C-alpha positions in Angstrom: -3.5 -6.0 -20.2 -5.6 -9.3 -19.6 -4.8 -10.5 -23.1 -1.1 -10.0 -22.2 -1.2 -12.0 -19.1 -3.7 -14.9 -20.3 -1.1 -15.4 -22.9 1.7 -15.6 -20.5 -0.4 -18.4 -18.7 -0.1 -20.7 -21.7 3.5 -19.6 -22.6 6.8 -21.6 -22.7 8.9 -18.8 -22.2 6.6 -17.0 -19.5 9.7 -17.3 -17.0 12.3 -16.0 -19.5 9.7 -12.9 -20.0 9.3 -12.1 -16.5 12.7 -11.8 -15.9 13.8 -9.7 -18.9 10.9 -7.4 -18.2 12.4 -6.9 -14.4 15.6 -6.1 -16.2 13.6 -3.8 -18.1 11.4 -1.9 -16.1 13.7 -1.3 -13.4 16.4 0.8 -16.2 13.0 2.4 -17.0 12.4 3.2 -13.4 16.1 5.4 -13.6 15.0 6.6 -16.8 12.2 8.2 -15.5 14.1 10.1 -12.9 16.5 11.1 -15.8 19.1 9.0 -14.9 20.6 6.5 -17.8 21.2 3.2 -16.9 22.7 1.0 -19.5 20.6 -2.8 -19.6 24.1 -4.4 -20.5 25.5 -3.2 -16.6 22.7 -3.8 -15.1 22.5 -7.5 -15.9 26.7 -8.0 -15.4 26.0 -6.4 -12.1 22.9 -8.4 -10.9 25.9 -11.7 -12.0 28.2 -9.8 -9.7 30.5 -9.7 -12.8 30.8 -6.1 -13.3 33.5 -4.7 -15.6 33.5 -1.4 -13.7 33.0 -0.2 -10.4 29.3 0.1 -10.1 27.5 4.2 -9.8 24.9 4.8 -7.8 22.4 4.8 -10.5 23.4 1.4 -11.2 22.8 0.2 -7.6 19.4 1.8 -6.9 18.1 0.2 -10.9 19.5 -2.8 -8.9 17.1 -2.1 -5.8 14.2 -2.0 -8.1 15.8 -5.1 -9.6 15.5 -6.6 -6.1 12.2 -5.1 -5.0 10.2 -6.7 -8.6 11.7 -10.0 -7.8 10.6 -10.0 -4.1 7.1 -8.9 -4.7 6.7 -11.3 -7.6 8.2 -13.9 -5.6 5.6 -13.8 -2.7 1.9 -14.1 -2.1 -0.1 -11.7 -4.9 -1.5 -10.0 -1.5 1.5 -9.7 0.2 3.2 -6.1 -1.2 0.4 -4.0 0.3 -0.3 -5.9 3.2 1.4 -4.7 6.7 4.7 -7.2 6.2 5.1 -6.2 2.8 5.1 -2.5 3.2 7.5 -2.6 6.1 10.0 -4.7 4.1 9.2 -2.7 1.2 9.7 0.4 2.5 12.5 -0.1 4.9 10.7 -0.4 8.1 11.2 -3.9 9.6 10.5 -7.4 8.9 12.6 -10.6 9.3 16.3 -10.4 10.0 18.3 -11.9 7.3 20.8 -14.7 8.4 24.3 -14.3 7.5 25.5 -15.8 4.0 25.7 -19.3 4.6 24.4 -19.5 8.2 20.4 -20.2 9.7 18.1 -18.6 11.2 19.0 -17.6 14.8 23.1 -17.8 14.0 24.7 -14.7 14.6 27.0 -12.5 12.0 30.1 -14.4 13.6 29.2 -17.9 12.7 27.0 -20.7 14.7 29.8 -21.4 16.7 31.1 -17.5 17.7 28.9 -15.1 18.6 29.7 -11.3 19.1 31.6 -10.6 22.6 32.9 -14.2 22.2 36.2 -15.0 21.6 35.9 -19.1 21.8 38.4 -20.7 24.0 41.4 -18.6 23.3 43.5 -17.6 25.8 44.0 -13.8 24.7 42.1 -12.2 22.4 43.8 -11.0 18.7 43.7 -7.7 17.4 43.9 -8.2 13.9 40.6 -11.0 14.7 39.0 -9.0 16.4 39.2 -6.0 13.8 38.1 -8.6 11.0 35.1 -10.1 13.0 34.1 -5.7 13.5 34.3 -5.6 9.8 32.2 -8.9 9.1 29.5 -7.3 11.7 29.2 -4.2 10.1 28.8 -5.8 6.5 26.6 -8.6 8.1 24.2 -5.4 9.8 24.7 -3.7 6.0 23.2 -7.0 4.1 20.5 -6.5 6.6 19.5 -3.2 6.3 19.9 -3.6 2.0 17.7 -6.6 2.1 14.8 -5.0 4.0 15.6 -6.3 7.5 15.7 -5.0 11.0 18.8 -3.3 12.5 19.9 -5.5 15.6 19.1 -3.9 18.6 22.3 -3.4 19.8 23.4 -0.6 16.8 20.4 2.1 17.4 16.9 2.1 19.4 14.4 1.8 16.0 11.3 4.0 16.7 8.2 2.7 17.2 7.2 2.1 13.5 10.2 0.1 13.2 11.5 2.9 11.1 15.5 2.5 10.8 17.2 5.9 12.8 18.4 7.8 9.7 21.0 9.9 9.0 20.8 13.8 8.2 23.4 14.5 6.2 21.2 11.9 3.5 17.5 12.6 4.5 15.3 15.7 5.8 14.6 14.5 9.3 11.4 16.7 9.2 10.2 14.7 6.5 7.7 12.5 7.8 7.5 9.7 6.0 5.2 7.6 8.4 2.7 10.2 8.2 2.7 10.1 4.1 2.6 6.4 4.1 -0.4 6.0 6.0 -2.2 9.3 4.1 -1.1 7.0 1.0 -2.7 4.3 2.3 -5.9 6.2 3.0 -6.1 7.1 -0.3 -5.6 2.8 -0.7 -8.8 2.4 1.4 -10.7 5.0 0.1 -10.6 3.7 -3.7 -12.0 0.1 -3.0 -15.0 0.5 -4.9 -13.7 2.3 -7.7 -12.9 0.0 -11.2 -8.9 -1.5 -11.0 -7.3 0.6 -13.5 -9.0 3.9 -12.3 -8.0 3.0 -9.0 -4.0 2.5 -10.2 -4.3 5.3 -11.6 -5.5 7.4 -8.7 -2.8 5.1 -6.6 0.1 6.7 -9.0 -1.0 9.8 -8.9 -0.9 10.2 -5.2 1.8 8.3 -4.7 3.6 11.1 -6.7 1.7 14.0 -5.0 1.9 12.7 -2.0 6.0 12.5 -2.1 5.8 9.1 0.2 9.6 8.2 0.3 12.3 10.4 -0.2 14.7 8.0 -2.1 12.4 5.9 -3.4 9.8 7.3 -6.1 9.8 4.0 -8.2 8.0 2.0 -5.5 5.0 3.7 -6.0 4.3 2.0 -9.5 5.7 -1.5 -8.3 2.8 -1.2 -5.6 0.3 -0.3 -7.6 1.2 -3.4 -10.1 1.3 -5.6 -7.5 -1.9 -4.2 -6.8 -3.3 -4.7 -10.5 -1.7 -8.6 -9.5 -3.8 -9.2 -6.5 -6.8 -7.6 -8.3 -6.6 -10.5 -11.4 -5.8 -7.6 -14.2 -2.1 -8.8 -13.9 -2.8 -12.2 -12.5 0.1 -13.8 -13.9 3.3 -11.3 -13.8 4.1 -8.0 -12.4 2.8 -5.0 -14.7 5.9 -3.1 -16.3 4.4 0.0 -15.2 7.8 2.2 -15.7 8.5 0.5 -19.0 4.8 2.3 -20.2 5.2 5.5 -18.6 8.5 5.5 -20.7 6.3 6.2 -24.0 4.2 8.9 -22.1 5.4 12.6 -23.1 6.3 14.3 -19.4 3.8 16.7 -20.4 1.3 14.7 -20.0 2.7 12.7 -16.8 3.4 16.0 -15.1 0.5 18.1 -16.2 -1.3 20.6 -13.8 -4.7 19.2 -14.2 -5.2 16.1 -12.7 -7.6 14.6 -14.8 -4.9 14.7 -17.7 -2.3 12.9 -15.7 -4.9 10.1 -14.7 -5.2 9.7 -18.9 -1.7 9.8 -19.0 -1.3 6.4 -16.6 -4.3 5.0 -17.9 -2.5 5.1 -21.2 1.1 4.1 -19.6 -1.1 1.0 -18.5 -1.9 0.4 -22.3 1.7 1.1 -23.4 3.3 -1.4 -21.1 0.5 -4.2 -22.2 1.3 -3.6 -25.8 5.4 -4.0 -25.4 4.7 -6.8 -23.2 2.9 -8.2 -26.1 5.3 -7.4 -28.8 7.6 -8.6 -26.4 6.2 -12.0 -26.0 5.7 -12.9 -29.5 9.5 -11.9 -30.5 10.5 -14.6 -27.7 8.5 -17.3 -29.2 10.1 -16.2 -32.6 13.3 -16.4 -31.1 12.7 -19.6 -29.0 11.5 -21.3 -32.4 14.5 -20.5 -34.2 16.9 -21.9 -32.0 15.4 -24.4 -31.5 15.3 -26.0 -34.5 19.4 -25.9 -34.0 19.1 -28.4 -31.1 17.5 -31.0 -33.4 19.8 -34.2 -33.6 21.5 -33.2 -30.4 22.7 -35.6 -28.3 20.9 -35.5 -25.3 24.0 -34.2 -23.2 24.4 -31.4 -24.9 24.0 -28.0 -22.9 22.8 -26.5 -25.8 19.4 -26.2 -24.7 20.6 -24.8 -21.6 22.1 -22.0 -22.7 18.8 -21.4 -25.1 16.9 -20.8 -21.6 19.7 -18.4 -20.7 19.5 -16.8 -23.6 15.5 -16.0 -23.7 16.0 -15.3 -19.7 18.1 -12.4 -20.0 18.5 -9.3 -22.0 22.2 -10.6 -22.6 24.5 -12.9 -21.7 28.5 -12.6 -20.7 30.8 -15.3 -21.4 31.3 -15.7 -17.7 27.5 -16.1 -17.2 27.4 -18.7 -19.6 30.3 -20.7 -17.9 29.0 -19.9 -14.3 25.4 -21.3 -15.5 26.4 -24.1 -17.8 29.5 -24.9 -15.7 31.8 -25.4 -19.2 35.3 -24.1 -19.6 35.3 -20.4 -22.0 36.0 -22.0 -25.4 33.5 -24.1 -24.3 31.2 -21.4 -23.9 32.5 -19.6 -27.0 31.4 -22.8 -29.2 28.3 -22.9 -28.1 27.7 -19.3 -28.8 28.8 -19.7 -32.1 26.6 -22.9 -32.6 23.3 -20.7 -31.6 24.4 -17.9 -33.7 23.9 -14.8 -31.5 24.0 -11.5 -31.7 26.9 -9.6 -30.3 25.4 -6.5 -28.5 28.9 -4.9 -27.5 30.9 -4.5 -30.0 34.7 -4.6 -28.1 37.0 -7.5 -28.2 37.0 -8.2 -24.2 34.0 -8.3 -21.5 32.2 -9.4 -24.6 27.8 -10.0 -24.4 25.9 -11.7 -26.6 21.7 -11.3 -26.9 18.8 -12.1 -29.9 18.5 -9.3 -32.1 14.7 -9.9 -34.4 
């Protein structure tokens, strides 16, 4: 893992590698729970270009993807700090402003707050209905992105925990107490070696069963610990991807020492897979850059190379949106780069690198 991190520190494909690992680890997290999420669907869903209605599993995989990006985009010690844990576990945090708005603006915009109808003489029923829908969407966005619920909706508990629906959650499941128990394990292992500590924390998260609907968060927090301790300072380790290569009998063994050894092997598998993926990306980059020789400075082919390296697959719409070209222009660029068509269909095609 340290060797992979050292190689990424000087790598020209580091950003693309990190982004591709986010997608792969999110899909692996659902695979470990017995759900199959196609990488193609996850990439298109992230780009808001779904070819079909997103499934529940796809939505959960995207939640893992967003959590990985949030952890990696913050300071190394953020995820295991107070603010990080509150946001990642859905127990509060800074409220997220409405799309296109600014901090402090309401869901109705800067000039029209909730309960105000402006200077109109009489309220318009249709306008009120649209305003109510906008308010619900704004609250849902805050909750999904880790924000706090508005005070007018429902009173929050002392811990900042959102009120839960009894049809979805077991109300007797005390997540706060379970999280406190896991944090006690985190504090009690400070003197241990980092890798052993990581194995103990993942096993404890699984045994305590901290969160009802986010079992995948434990390995992400442990990956944040590896980043904080310098084992993987330049990237967020893909522990779900490594655990995917470990037989379930070892991951779920009855003897604790066997489970700990299985997780240590999962860290090694994640590092080996990362080294292979990095070498593969470097080879692909060198091959594609040969096609950039003697190109004019205004050519968008180099931008396409960067896009392809940063995503497992790219669709025509993604190329059009990122490079600001027409559909035919996108197809021409794909032809010049000789990308491999990944879907085998006539519509909603996607391309990637195959080495």
